[in-house]
N, C-alpha and C positions, 0 to 999 in steps of 0.2 A: 858813249855811256852818258845817260842823262839822269842826274839826281836832282830832285827838287828839295832844296833845303830852305826851311823857314825858321826864323827866330822871332819869337813873340815877346814883346816887352813894351814898356812905356817910357824908356829912356833913362832908367835908373842905372846906377853903377853896376849892379849885378847883370842887368840886361846887356850893357856894353861889354862887360867881361865875357859873357857867353858869346856874343857876336864876334869878339876878337879871338876867342878860343876856337871857334869854328873856322875863322879865316886862317889861323895858324895851323890847324889840323889839315886843312885843304892844301896849304902851301907845303907842309911837310910831306904830304902824299903826292905832291906834284900834280894836283888837280886844280883846274881853273874853271870855276863855275860860279854863277851868281848866287848870292844869299839874299833871300827876300826877308825884309824886316817888317813885321806887322805890328802896328800899335793900336789897332781898332779893338775896343772892348767887345763890340758886337761879334767880331771874328773870333775872339778868345772864347766867347760863349758858344758860338756855332761849332768850334772845334772840340768843345767839351773839356777845356782846360780848367784845372782847379787852382792853378797858381802861375805866377810868372817869376822869372823868365821861363820860357819853354822852348823846346827844340823839336822840330818835326823833320824827318827825312822821308821823302816820298809820302806815304800814307801812315807812317808809324810815328807816334809821339815817343821821342827818346828821353826827354826830360820835361817834367811838369812841376814848376815851382822849385827847380834846382839848377845848379850850375855845374855840369859835369866837367871833369878835367879834359885837357887837350888829348891825353892818352885815351880816355873813354870815348871821346868823340871820334878820334881816328879809328878805334876798334869798330865802332858802329858803321862808319863810312866804308871801311875795308870789307865788312860783312856784305854790304850792299854791292860793292864792286865785285866780290867773288860770286855772289848769286847771279849777277848780271852776266859775268863771263861764262858761268856754267850753263846758263840758259841760252847762250848764243851758239 
C-alpha cells in the first residue's frame, strides 16, 4: 500500500505540530512511510492551497489552513487504507 503524504508549511509551530501529528498517526496505525514536507510558496499556489499548514494524502487535500487532530488524521489514513484493500 502506497500513500503519498505531503505536509505544506513554512516551518512555523503549527506546521511542525501538523507534521508531528501525522507521524504519530502513522506510528499508531503501524504504518511506516515517508512524509514529504513542502515549503515552496510556488508549490502551495500550484496546489490551490488557501492557507498553511496543509495536509494532502494522495490527491486529496485533507486540511488547508488547519491543524487536524491525530484522531482525525488517523481516520483519514484508515479510509485510504480501506479503499486500497477493497480495490485489491
